[in-house]
N, C-alpha and C positions, 0 to 999 in steps of 0.2 A: 021619646022616653030615654033612649041611650044618651042623647045630648044633655038632658037634664041630669042624668046620673053622672056623666063626666064632669059637668059644671059643679055639681055638689061635691064630688071627690076632690076637685081642685080647690074648692073653697075650704074644705076640711083640712087639706094638706097645708094651705097657707096659714090657717089658724094654728095648726100644730107647730109650724115653723116659727111663727111669731111668738107662740108661748115658749118654745125652746130658747129662742134668742133672749126673751125677757128673763127667763130663768137663769140663763148663762150670764147676762150682764145686769143682774138685778141689783148690783151694788153691795156695799157693806152696811150692815144694819147699825143704827145708832147705839145699840147695846154693845156691839163689838167695838165701835169707835171709842166709846166711853168706859170700856172695861177698866177696872182698877189696875194700877201698875205704879211701881215706885221707880223714879228716874233720878233721885237725888244723888246717888253715888256715881251715876254715869255722866251727869252734867258737869262734874268737876274736872273732866279731862282737859288736857292741854291742846289736843287736836281739834280741828273743826268738825270732824265726824268721829264719834266714839261709839263702838259697838261692844256690848257685853254679852257673852255667851253663857247659857245655862245648860248643864248636861242633862241628857235624857235618861231613861231607864230601859229595862228589858222590854217593856210593853209599848214604849213610845219614844218619839224624838225629843229633841231639846227645844230651846227657845232663845231668841235674841232680843235685846233691847238696844235701839239705836237712837242717838241724839245728834241732830244736825244743826250747827251754827250756820245759818243760811248765807250770810255775807253777800247779799245782793241777789239771792235766788228766790224768786217769787213762786215758782212752781216746780214740783218734783214729779217726774214720770217714772213710775216704778213697775218694772216688768221682770220676768224670770224666763230664761231661755230653756226650752225643752228640745228634744230630738227633732220635733216637727215644726215648732213655731214659738213665737213669743206669747207668754201668758201673763195676765195681770197678777201682781203680787198681792197676796192676802195679808192684810195687816189688821191690827187691833190696838186698843189702848193708846190712841193718838192724842197727843197734847201739843199745844202751841203756847210759847211764851213771847209776849211783846217785848220790845227792847226795855221797857220800864219794869218788867217783871210780872205783869199781869198774865195769868194763865187761863186758857180756854180749853174746853174739851173738843174731841174730834168731831162731834156732831155739829159743832158751831162753825166748822170749816167747810170749805168746798172740796168734797172728796167724791170722785167719780171713778167707778170701775167699769172700764170698757172691755172689748174683746181681747185686747193685747196689752193693756197697761192700766194701772191704777194711778190716777192723777190727783195730787194734793196741791191745792192753791191756798196760799196764806195771805193774810191781810197786810202784812208788813214784811218786806224782803230782807230785813235785817234782824228778824226775830230768831227763835230757836224752835225747831220741830223735833218731837220725839214720837217714836212708834215702835211696835213690837210685832214679832212674827214667829213662825215655827222654823226650827232648824233641824238638821239631821241629828241622829244619835252619834255624837263625837265627830260630826262633820259640819262644815258651814261653807256654802258656796253662793255668792251673790255678786252682781255687778256693782261697781262703784258708780253711783248715780250722779255724782258731781265731782269735778276736778278739785281736789282739796287734800289737806292733810288728814290722815286716818290713824286711829288707834283701835286695836281689837284686843279685848280682854278675854282670855280663855277661862273656862270654869276653874274654880280653886283646885289646886293639887293636880292639875292637868299639864301636860307638856306636848310639844309638837316637833321637837328637834331631832328625834331619832328617825333615821331615814327609812327604817322598816315599818314603823308605826305612825309616823307623822308626816305632814306635808304643809308647807307654807308658801303661798304664792299670792302676789308677785314677790320677787326678791328685792333687795335693797332696803330691808327693814332693820330696825333696832329692837333689841329684846332686853327687857328688864323684869325682875321678879319683885313684886310688892306684896308682902304678907302672904306668901305662898301662891300668889296669882301671877301667871305670866302675862305680860303686856307687850304686844307687838305694835310698833309705830312706824309709819311711813311719812316722810316729809311731804310727799305728793303722790297721789295716784290719779291718773287721768280717767275721766269719765268713760264708762263702758268697759274698762278693764275689769277682769273678774278677780275677786278676792276668794281664794280657795284654801281651806284649812282642813286638816285631819289631825285630831289630837287624841290623847290617851291619858289614863291615870298613871302617875309615876310608878305605882306598884305593879302595873301591868307587865312591865319589863321583868321585874323580879319573879312574878308568877310564870312568865314565859320561860325564863332561864331555869326556874325550878322544874317546870314540866319537861324541858329538854334534858335536864339531868336525870329525872326519873325514867324517861323513855330510854335514855342512853344506858342507864344501869340495867333496866329490864332487857334491853337488847344484848348487853354484854353477858347477862346471865343466860339468856336464850342461846347465844352462840356457844358459850361454855358448855351448856347442857348438850347441845347438838354434837360437839366434838367429843364429848365424853361418851355419848351413846355410840358414835362411829368407832371410837377406839375399842369400846367394849365388844361391839359386833365383830371387829377385826380379830380381836383376841379369841373369841368363840370360834370363828372360822378356822383360825390357825390350830386351835385345840382339836378340832374334828378333822383336820387335814384338808379342809376345803380349799385352801389357798396354795396347795402344792401343785406345781405345773410340770407336765411332761410333754415336751415338744416332739418326742419321737414319732408318735402316731396321731397326735392331735386328739387323743382320747380325753375322757373326763379327768379332771385333776384328781390325784390320789390313787390312780389305778395304773398298773404296768401293762 
């Protein structure tokens, strides 16, 4: 009886583990792969890889759209580093353009999501692949999946150059502003190097400086009020003779 119970317990545990693994590596649905997205503005970039960032809001993060001119790359292995391990990258709105311009949806491609990476295999290594994913709120951090030239476009009216509010890595980039949008470009970023950005609205610095001015004014008023009260208290003590000192017998001030 105990042996049967033990065997049954092991069988249930194996079933649960299998179900957990299946749920973890269940892949990306066709609905996600074929989700609507516009890449026409990103495909006109001069770099082999162009990434356009969209800002988030108070309730959620942002989004990125990436276009890869594959140039001989038939397979992309997409992963994201965490503190503990490598995890597969969640992507959606996948599109592929053949060299002749014919476009197919992501569900027509070979897309596999395993335990540590999402692998996208394309039918022609000289085509163009586009995909989208979630980005942080005013942040973006992702490995360079291929050694190539890169261009990253910040959300409109955002900047990343102020050392207190912004961050741009790796170095060696060129910066230009096109119609209010900052575009950062690298001649080459080696595969597995991390692209890390922190950006901000241009008006954020003005708001920050305004807050500093307000708090500085409030602080000055508070200090002035404090010294005024101290001066007033000192005058009152002098008026009542509380500050007269007699060192002859160490008695209370104001008494002989």
